[in-house]
C-alpha positions as CSV (number, residue, x, y, z in Angstrom):
1,X,0.4,0.1,0.0
2,X,3.4,2.0,1.2
3,X,4.5,1.8,-2.1
4,X,1.2,2.6,-4.3
5,X,0.9,5.5,-3.1
6,X,5.0,6.8,-3.4
7,X,3.8,5.7,-7.1
8,X,0.4,7.9,-7.0
9,X,2.4,10.8,-5.1
10,X,5.4,10.3,-7.8
11,X,3.1,10.6,-11.2
12,X,1.2,13.4,-9.6
13,X,4.0,15.3,-8.8
14,X,4.8,14.6,-12.9
15,X,1.5,15.6,-13.8
16,X,2.3,18.9,-12.0
17,X,5.2,19.7,-14.0
18,X,4.0,18.6,-17.4
19,X,1.4,21.0,-16.9
20,X,3.8,23.6,-15.4
21,X,6.1,23.7,-18.5
22,X,2.9,23.6,-21.0
23,X,0.9,26.0,-19.5
24,X,5.4,28.2,-19.3
25,X,5.9,27.2,-23.1
26,X,2.6,28.1,-24.3
27,X,2.6,32.0,-22.7
28,X,6.2,32.8,-23.9
29,X,5.6,31.8,-27.5
30,X,1.9,33.5,-26.7
31,X,3.4,37.2,-25.4
32,X,6.6,36.5,-28.8
33,X,6.2,39.0,-31.5
34,X,5.1,37.3,-34.7
35,X,8.6,37.8,-36.1
36,X,10.5,36.1,-32.9
37,X,7.9,33.4,-32.6
38,X,9.7,31.1,-34.6
39,X,12.7,31.4,-32.5
40,X,10.7,31.6,-29.2
41,X,9.4,28.7,-29.9
42,X,12.3,26.8,-30.8
43,X,14.1,28.1,-27.5
44,X,10.3,26.7,-25.7
45,X,10.6,23.0,-27.5
46,X,14.1,22.9,-26.0
47,X,13.3,24.2,-22.6
48,X,10.7,21.5,-22.7
49,X,13.2,18.9,-23.6
50,X,15.9,20.3,-21.1
51,X,12.8,19.6,-17.7
52,X,11.0,16.3,-19.2
53,X,13.7,14.9,-21.0
54,X,14.6,13.7,-24.8
55,X,11.7,11.1,-25.4
56,X,8.6,14.1,-24.4
57,X,6.8,14.3,-27.3
58,X,5.5,18.1,-27.8
59,X,3.2,19.0,-30.6
60,X,2.4,22.4,-31.8
61,X,-0.7,24.4,-33.6
62,X,-1.9,27.9,-33.9
63,X,-5.2,28.7,-34.4
64,X,-8.3,31.4,-33.2
65,X,-7.3,31.1,-29.5
66,X,-3.7,30.9,-29.5
67,X,-0.5,28.9,-29.4
68,X,-1.2,25.4,-28.6
69,X,1.2,22.8,-26.9
70,X,0.4,19.7,-26.0
71,X,3.0,17.2,-24.6
72,X,3.1,13.8,-23.6
73,X,6.0,12.2,-21.1
74,X,5.7,8.6,-20.0
75,X,4.9,8.6,-16.4
76,X,5.2,6.1,-13.2
77,X,3.0,3.0,-14.5
78,X,-0.2,2.7,-12.2
79,X,-2.7,0.2,-12.8
80,X,-5.9,1.5,-14.3
81,X,-3.3,5.1,-15.7
82,X,-2.5,5.1,-18.9
83,X,0.9,5.1,-19.3
84,X,1.0,8.4,-21.4
85,X,1.0,11.6,-18.9
86,X,-1.1,14.3,-21.0
87,X,-1.2,17.6,-21.1
88,X,-1.4,20.7,-23.1
89,X,-1.9,24.1,-22.4
90,X,-3.5,27.3,-25.2
91,X,-2.6,31.5,-24.8
92,X,-3.6,34.0,-25.3
93,X,-1.9,37.4,-25.1
94,X,-3.9,40.4,-25.0
95,X,-2.4,43.7,-26.9
96,X,-3.7,47.3,-27.0
97,X,-4.8,47.9,-30.4
C-alpha cells in the first residue's frame, strides 16, 4: 500500500511539472512578436526537453485562441491509469489596438 501511494505521488508530481512546463511554453509563445515566434518556439521546445527529458513528445498548433502546445511523457505505471501523461495549454496575449 505504501508503494502504491509513493507511485501515485510521483505521478501527480510529474503531471504537475508537465502542466507547468506546457503552460509556460504556450505563454512565452503567445507573448512573442510574430517575427520572433519561430525562435521563441525553438527555445521553448528546447526548454521542454531539458526539463522533461529528450523523450517528451511535443506538438504545437496555432489557432484562433492562440498557440497551443500538447506534451506527452511517460509516467510511473499504475494499475488503472494510462502510462502516458498528456497535458496541453493554450495562451492568449492581449495586445492594445
